[in-house]
C-alpha positions as CSV (number, residue, x, y, z in Angstrom):
1,X,0.0,0.0,0.0
2,X,1.5,3.4,-1.1
3,X,1.9,6.3,1.4
4,X,-1.0,8.1,-0.3
5,X,-3.4,5.2,-0.1
6,X,-2.4,4.6,3.5
7,X,-3.1,8.2,4.4
8,X,-6.6,8.0,2.8
9,X,-7.2,4.7,4.6
10,X,-6.4,6.3,7.9
11,X,-8.8,9.1,7.2
12,X,-11.6,6.6,6.5
13,X,-10.8,4.6,9.6
14,X,-11.0,7.8,11.7
15,X,-14.5,8.4,10.2
16,X,-15.5,4.8,10.9
17,X,-14.4,5.1,14.5
18,X,-16.1,8.5,15.0
19,X,-19.4,7.4,13.5
20,X,-19.5,4.0,15.2
21,X,-19.7,2.0,12.0
22,X,-19.9,-1.8,12.6
23,X,-17.4,-3.7,10.5
24,X,-18.2,-7.1,11.9
25,X,-19.6,-10.1,9.9
26,X,-20.7,-10.0,6.3
27,X,-18.9,-7.6,3.9
28,X,-22.2,-7.0,2.0
29,X,-24.1,-5.6,5.0
30,X,-25.4,-2.0,5.0
31,X,-22.6,-0.6,7.3
32,X,-20.1,-1.6,4.7
33,X,-21.9,0.4,2.0
34,X,-21.3,3.4,4.3
35,X,-17.6,2.6,4.2
36,X,-17.7,2.5,0.4
37,X,-19.2,6.0,0.4
38,X,-16.5,7.2,2.9
39,X,-13.8,5.8,0.7
40,X,-15.1,7.6,-2.4
41,X,-15.4,10.9,-0.6
42,X,-11.9,10.7,0.9
43,X,-10.3,9.7,-2.4
44,X,-12.0,12.6,-4.1
45,X,-11.0,15.0,-1.3
46,X,-7.4,13.7,-1.5
47,X,-7.3,14.1,-5.3
48,X,-8.6,17.7,-5.1
49,X,-5.8,18.5,-2.7
50,X,-3.3,16.8,-4.9
51,X,-4.3,18.9,-7.9
52,X,-3.3,21.9,-5.8
53,X,0.2,20.5,-5.5
54,X,0.2,19.9,-1.8
55,X,0.1,16.1,-2.1
56,X,1.4,13.5,-4.6
57,X,-1.2,12.5,-7.2
58,X,-2.8,9.1,-7.1
59,X,-1.9,7.0,-10.1
60,X,-5.3,5.2,-10.2
61,X,-8.1,6.4,-8.1
62,X,-10.3,3.3,-8.7
63,X,-7.4,0.9,-7.7
64,X,-6.7,3.0,-4.6
65,X,-10.4,2.9,-3.6
66,X,-10.4,-0.9,-4.0
67,X,-7.3,-1.3,-1.8
68,X,-8.7,0.9,0.9
69,X,-12.1,-0.9,1.0
70,X,-10.3,-4.3,1.1
71,X,-8.0,-3.1,3.9
72,X,-11.0,-1.9,6.0
73,X,-14.0,-4.1,5.3
74,X,-12.3,-7.1,3.8
75,X,-9.0,-8.9,4.5
76,X,-6.6,-6.5,2.9
77,X,-3.9,-7.9,0.6
78,X,-5.5,-11.4,1.1
79,X,-9.0,-10.3,-0.2
80,X,-8.3,-11.1,-3.9
81,X,-7.4,-14.6,-2.9
82,X,-10.8,-14.9,-1.1
83,X,-12.5,-13.6,-4.2
84,X,-10.8,-16.0,-6.6
85,X,-12.9,-19.2,-6.8
86,X,-9.9,-21.3,-8.1
87,X,-7.9,-20.7,-4.9
88,X,-8.7,-23.4,-2.3
89,X,-6.3,-22.5,0.6
90,X,-4.3,-19.6,1.8
91,X,-1.5,-19.9,4.4
92,X,1.1,-17.5,5.9
93,X,4.4,-18.8,7.3
94,X,5.7,-15.3,7.9
95,X,5.0,-11.7,6.6
96,X,7.0,-12.4,3.4
97,X,5.9,-16.0,3.0
98,X,2.2,-15.9,1.9
99,X,1.2,-19.0,-0.1
100,X,-1.9,-20.1,-1.9
101,X,-3.1,-23.4,-3.4
102,X,-4.8,-23.1,-6.8
103,X,-6.4,-26.3,-8.1
104,X,-4.2,-28.3,-5.7
105,X,-0.9,-26.6,-6.7
106,X,0.9,-24.5,-4.0
107,X,2.3,-21.1,-5.1
108,X,4.4,-18.5,-3.2
109,X,2.7,-15.2,-3.8
110,X,4.3,-11.7,-4.2
111,X,2.3,-10.4,-1.2
112,X,4.5,-8.7,1.4
113,X,3.1,-8.0,4.8
114,X,4.4,-6.9,8.2
115,X,4.0,-8.8,11.5
116,X,1.6,-6.1,12.6
117,X,-0.5,-6.5,9.4
118,X,-0.7,-10.3,9.9
119,X,-1.9,-9.8,13.5
120,X,-4.4,-7.2,12.4
121,X,-5.8,-9.5,9.7
122,X,-6.2,-12.4,12.2
123,X,-7.9,-10.1,14.7
124,X,-10.3,-8.9,12.0
125,X,-11.1,-12.5,11.0
126,X,-11.8,-13.5,14.6
127,X,-13.9,-10.4,15.3
128,X,-17.2,-12.1,14.3
129,X,-16.3,-15.6,15.7
130,X,-16.2,-14.9,19.5
131,X,-12.8,-16.7,19.6
132,X,-9.4,-15.4,20.5
133,X,-5.7,-16.2,20.2
134,X,-3.2,-15.0,22.8
135,X,-0.3,-16.3,25.0
136,X,-2.6,-18.3,27.2
137,X,-4.4,-19.8,24.2
138,X,-1.8,-19.9,21.3
139,X,-4.0,-22.0,19.0
140,X,-7.3,-21.1,17.5
141,X,-9.7,-22.7,15.1
142,X,-12.7,-20.7,13.8
143,X,-15.2,-20.5,10.9
144,X,-15.3,-17.2,9.0
145,X,-18.6,-15.7,7.9
146,X,-18.3,-17.3,4.4
147,X,-17.7,-20.7,5.8
148,X,-13.9,-20.8,5.4
149,X,-11.9,-22.4,8.2
150,X,-9.2,-20.4,10.0
151,X,-6.4,-22.0,12.0
152,X,-3.8,-19.8,13.7
153,X,-0.7,-20.6,15.9
154,X,1.4,-17.9,17.5
155,X,4.9,-17.7,19.1
156,X,6.4,-19.1,21.2
157,X,4.7,-22.3,19.9
158,X,5.9,-21.2,16.5
159,X,9.5,-20.3,16.2
160,X,9.1,-16.6,15.2
161,X,6.1,-15.5,13.2
162,X,2.3,-16.2,13.4
163,X,1.3,-19.2,11.3
164,X,-2.1,-18.8,9.6
165,X,-4.0,-21.3,7.5
166,X,-7.3,-20.5,5.8
167,X,-9.2,-23.3,4.1
168,X,-11.8,-21.8,1.8
169,X,-15.3,-23.1,1.8
170,X,-16.7,-24.3,-1.6
171,X,-20.3,-25.3,-2.4
172,X,-19.4,-26.8,-5.8
173,X,-19.9,-30.4,-4.7
174,X,-23.2,-31.3,-3.2
175,X,-23.8,-35.0,-3.9
176,X,-22.2,-38.2,-4.9
177,X,-23.1,-37.8,-8.5
178,X,-21.0,-34.7,-8.7
179,X,-18.0,-36.7,-7.4
180,X,-18.7,-39.3,-10.1
181,X,-18.8,-36.5,-12.8
182,X,-15.4,-35.2,-11.5
183,X,-13.9,-38.7,-11.7
184,X,-13.4,-39.0,-7.9
185,X,-15.8,-42.0,-7.7
186,X,-17.0,-44.7,-10.0
187,X,-20.7,-45.2,-10.6
188,X,-20.5,-48.5,-8.7
189,X,-18.7,-47.0,-5.7
190,X,-21.2,-44.1,-5.5
191,X,-24.2,-46.5,-5.7
192,X,-22.7,-48.7,-3.0
193,X,-22.1,-45.7,-0.7
194,X,-25.6,-44.4,-1.4
195,X,-27.1,-47.7,-0.3
196,X,-24.9,-47.7,2.8
197,X,-26.3,-44.3,3.8
198,X,-29.9,-45.3,3.1
199,X,-29.5,-48.4,5.2
200,X,-28.1,-46.6,8.2
201,X,-24.6,-48.1,8.1
202,X,-21.8,-46.5,10.2
203,X,-19.3,-44.8,7.9
204,X,-15.8,-43.5,8.8
205,X,-14.1,-41.2,6.2
206,X,-10.3,-41.2,6.4
207,X,-7.6,-39.7,4.3
208,X,-4.7,-37.2,4.1
209,X,-5.0,-33.5,4.8
210,X,-6.9,-31.7,2.0
211,X,-7.9,-35.0,0.4
212,X,-11.6,-34.0,0.4
213,X,-12.8,-35.8,3.5
214,X,-15.4,-33.1,4.5
215,X,-16.5,-32.8,0.9
216,X,-17.2,-36.6,0.7
217,X,-19.0,-36.5,4.1
218,X,-21.2,-33.6,2.8
219,X,-21.9,-35.6,-0.3
220,X,-22.8,-38.7,1.6
221,X,-25.1,-36.9,3.9
222,X,-27.0,-35.4,1.0
223,X,-28.3,-39.0,0.4
224,X,-29.8,-39.4,3.9
225,X,-33.4,-40.4,4.2
226,X,-35.8,-37.4,4.2
227,X,-37.3,-38.1,7.6
228,X,-33.9,-38.5,9.5
229,X,-33.0,-36.2,12.3
230,X,-29.3,-35.4,12.0
231,X,-27.2,-33.9,14.7
232,X,-23.6,-32.8,13.8
233,X,-20.8,-31.9,16.3
234,X,-17.6,-30.2,15.1
235,X,-14.6,-28.3,16.5
236,X,-15.6,-25.5,14.1
237,X,-18.5,-25.5,11.6
238,X,-17.5,-26.9,8.3
239,X,-20.4,-29.2,7.2
240,X,-23.1,-27.6,5.1
241,X,-26.2,-29.8,5.0
242,X,-29.4,-29.2,3.2
243,X,-31.3,-31.8,5.3
244,X,-34.8,-30.9,6.5
245,X,-34.2,-31.8,10.2
246,X,-30.6,-31.0,11.2
247,X,-28.9,-29.4,14.2
248,X,-25.2,-28.3,14.1
249,X,-23.1,-27.7,17.2
250,X,-19.4,-26.6,17.6
251,X,-16.9,-26.5,20.4
252,X,-16.2,-23.4,22.4
253,X,-12.9,-22.1,23.8
254,X,-12.6,-21.3,27.5
255,X,-13.0,-17.7,28.6
256,X,-10.1,-15.6,29.8
257,X,-11.0,-16.8,33.3
258,X,-10.6,-20.4,32.1
259,X,-14.3,-21.2,32.3
260,X,-17.0,-22.0,29.7
261,X,-15.1,-24.5,27.5
262,X,-17.2,-26.9,25.5
263,X,-15.3,-29.9,24.2
264,X,-16.2,-32.4,21.5
265,X,-16.8,-35.0,24.2
266,X,-19.4,-32.8,25.8
267,X,-21.1,-32.1,22.5
268,X,-21.4,-35.8,21.7
269,X,-23.1,-36.4,25.1
270,X,-25.4,-33.5,24.5
271,X,-26.2,-34.7,21.0
272,X,-27.5,-38.0,22.4
273,X,-30.2,-36.1,24.3
274,X,-31.5,-34.5,21.1
275,X,-33.2,-37.6,19.7
276,X,-30.8,-38.0,16.7
277,X,-31.4,-40.7,14.1
278,X,-27.9,-40.0,12.8
279,X,-24.9,-38.6,14.7
280,X,-22.2,-36.9,12.6
281,X,-18.8,-36.1,14.3
282,X,-16.7,-33.7,12.2
283,X,-13.4,-35.2,13.2
284,X,-12.6,-38.0,15.7
285,X,-9.0,-37.8,16.9
286,X,-8.8,-38.1,20.7
287,X,-10.8,-39.0,23.8
288,X,-14.1,-38.3,22.0
289,X,-13.6,-41.7,20.2
290,X,-14.8,-43.4,23.4
291,X,-17.9,-41.3,23.6
292,X,-18.6,-42.0,19.9
293,X,-18.3,-45.8,20.5
294,X,-20.7,-45.6,23.4
295,X,-23.1,-43.7,21.2
296,X,-22.8,-46.4,18.5
297,X,-23.5,-49.1,21.0
298,X,-26.9,-47.5,21.5
299,X,-27.8,-48.3,17.9
300,X,-27.3,-44.8,16.4
301,X,-26.1,-44.4,12.8
302,X,-22.9,-42.5,12.6
303,X,-20.7,-40.7,10.0
304,X,-17.4,-39.3,11.1
305,X,-14.0,-38.2,9.8
306,X,-11.0,-40.0,11.4
């Protein structure tokens, strides 16, 4: 961001603070339209002063406005990656090491940030989630408003810089037939899995990171019987089900006082009190495995990622 653009952005931020504009949540909400207007006005005001010779001219007013809006209401230099449907994941190893994965291929981008900018981006992402990351809680998992999954680790768990991973949410694959069309499954395999779902079989989806486990689980659940009551429990919301009768729950971090934590084990126990026909556990890795086995022993149908 150039000095001129940074100066205009600060003027807009000052107006946002003064007028109490709410920047949390959806970028398309009305308060963000107010920010767009502020940006246009401040860019025009700056250009008028620049014409008088008191300030350097902007090379491209429209580009400057886009940068400012992205830095205030979006995710700054990362916003173009969020807007690109071909980009599946974004990760930051350090201010000068910003990577993306496009169609499964990792790329080192030309984006250069500062440590402060990385922290500010994370704080903005966490603003609408109710979660935090600090020295007492150096890891955080959260779902962004668009469904993307955020994972952050900070020093001294990491060696020097904040490590940030953003797995973007995609709605392109909704059922098993779409996986067949993409060549991920054969017709025979899809039909076998469909019958397993309809007959209430327990299904465990396993695979490497970014291999499409959640995508497959979503596709499987699209074939559940219409009358089924489905209860899902996850560390952070990732599943996106179109079922008629579905309840989703996610874990909660402890408060600054160390109270209020809700674990996956607790959610499984609570789910059993909600009359589920099918229990879905987003990811089984630790002690919650025992609670899941107890639930299965009661005759529930289960789908999980392991």
